[in-house]
N, C-alpha and C positions, 0 to 999 in steps of 0.2 A: 474689326480685323484689318481694314484698310489703313486706319489711323496707326495701328501698331506696326504694320509693315512699313509705312512711310517713316515712322520714327526710327525703326531699326536700320533702314537704308541711310537715314541721316547720320546715325552714329557711325556706321561703317565708312561712309564717305569722309566724315571728319577725322576718323582714326587713320585714314590713308593719306591725308594731306601732308603730315610731317615728312613721310618717306619720299613723297613726290617732290616736296620742296627741297629736301636734302639732296636728292638726285640732281635736281636742276642747279642747285648751288655748287655741287661738286663739278658738274659739267662746265659751269661758268669759270670755276677756279682753274680747271685743267686747260680750258681754252685760253684764259688770260696768261697762264704760265707759258704756254706754247708761244703765244704772241710776243711775250717778253724775251724768251730765250732763243727763239729761232734765228734772229739776226746774228747771234753770238755763236751758237752751236750748230747752225744749219749745215755746215760742211763736215762736222764731226758726227752728228747724229743723222740717222736716216728717218727723219720725221715723216710718217705716213698718215694719210687721212682716209676715212671711210667714204663711201659714196655720198653720204649726206654732209660731208665736210667736217665731221667730228674727228678728233685725234684717234688714230688706230693704236692698238697694242694695249699693254697692261699699264693703265694710268689710274692712280688712286689719290685720294685726299684724306688727310688726317689732321685733327686739331691737336695742337701742342700747347701746354701751359707749363710754366716753371717759375721758380723763385731763385734768388741769388743770395749768397752769404751776406749777412749784415743788412738784409732788406727789412724795412719796418714791418713788423708783424701785422699791422693794420692796413698795409698797402695791398692792393689787389695783385693777383698773379699776372705775370707777363703772358701774353698769348700770341701764338703764331699759327699759321696754316701751312702744313707740310704737303707738298704735291710731288708725287712720283710720276715721271714722264718716261714713256718708252723711248729709248734712244736707238738701239740697233739690235739685231738678232742674227744668229748663225745656226749651224746645224744642231748644237747642243748647249749653247749659252745664249742668254739675252742680257743686254745692258740697259740700265736705267740711269737717269739723272734725277736729282732731288733739288727742289727749290723751296724756300720759305717766303711767306709774305707776312709782314708785321701789321700792327694795328693801323699804321699810317698808309698801308697799301704799297710799301716798298718791297720789291722782290729781291731775292739773293740766291745765287747758285751755290750749292754746298759742295765742299770738297772733304774727303775723308782720308785720314792718315793711315798709312800701311807701311810695313817694313820692306826694305829691299834686302834680298838675301843672297849670300854666296854659297854655292854648292860645289863640292869637290867629289866628282864621281870616280869610281874605280874602273868602270867599263864603258865601252862605246854604246851600250844599250841603255845607259842611264838608269840602270836597275839597282845599283848599289852606291852607297856613299862611303868615303873614307872616314868621315866624321860628321857629326850633326851639323845642320845648316847654321851659318853665322849671320847675325843681323849686321848689315853694313851701314845702315842708316834708315831714315824714314823719308817718304815722299807723300804727296797728297794726290788723290785721284777724284775726278768728278763723276766718272762712270763706275757704277757698281754692277757686278755680274750676278745674275740670278738672285736678285735682292728681294727681301721681304721685311716688312716693318711690323713689329708687335706693339700695338698701342698700350697693352697692359704693362709690360716691362719697359716700354719706351726704348726698345732695342731693335736695331737694324742689323740683319744678318745677310751676308753675301758670300758666295763661294763660286769659284770657277773650275770647271773641268778642263784639264790641260789637253785632253783628247776625248773622243767620244765614249770610250768604255769607262772613263772615270777612274782609272787606276792611279792617276796622279792629279792632284788638285790643291787648291788653297782656299781658306775660308776665314772670315773674320766677323767679329761682333763689335758694333758701335752703339753705345748707350747715350741717350739724350740727357745731359747733365748741365744744369744752369745755363741753358740756352745754346748748347753746342753738342754735336755728336762726338763722343770721346771713344777712342779705340780702347776696348777692354780685353780682347783676346784675339790671337791670330794663330792659326794652325796650318800646317802644310804637309802634304805628302809629295815629295819631289821625285820619287822613284817610280819608274814604269815597270809594269809586269815583265819579268824576265822571259826569255824565249822558253818554249814548252819543254825543252830538254834540261832546263835548269830549275832548281827549287829555291824558293824564297828562304833566306836564313831566318829561322824562328827567333833568334836572339836579337835581331835588328828591328827597331820599331817601324811600323808601317807609316806613321805620321809623327810630326814633331810640333809641339806647342812652342813657338818661338817668342811669343809675348803673351803674358797673362797678368792682368790687373783685375780680373773678375772677382777676386776674393776681397778686394778693397771696398768697404762700404762707404756710401756717400750720403 
């Protein structure tokens, strides 16, 4: 009986080791990313630490692999480590930054493309538009609001509430393609809820998709 119990405990201990090792590896990657980026983003991000000195906030690590067009089919996949670091937070939004580390240990801060939009409102309450939003151009941003990464689809989704009740917002999707996060879709609701004595026009869209390449297969 004792021999069986010891063997069972040994199996359980061995099965737990990969998770512990993974946790320790993730913590090391998060700490290394913070050490790299803090001198650059220390005045932009409110980097906080727990009592034990570990980075506070929503910090995550994901493995990335990819291939490029024309790559030799016998050559191995390129591999990166993606690290999400908590940057700052407010009443209803939180911001993250993302970094990658390559096989040589080189860190890179990522920036994400997003459109700049022109809005022509009909009223001082910003509750109606004269016409759909117009894309004026594109910029890049290192800070992603309320961001989440899906490792299955390799898609990062981020969206900002323009105020607490969430009646106006913007949201985008960026997919990891051939070593870079590519903007695939961007949607915006630029109109705020009208005063209580006014009704929303049922013929006016509540949100507008201003950029959509999600149907393009890669």
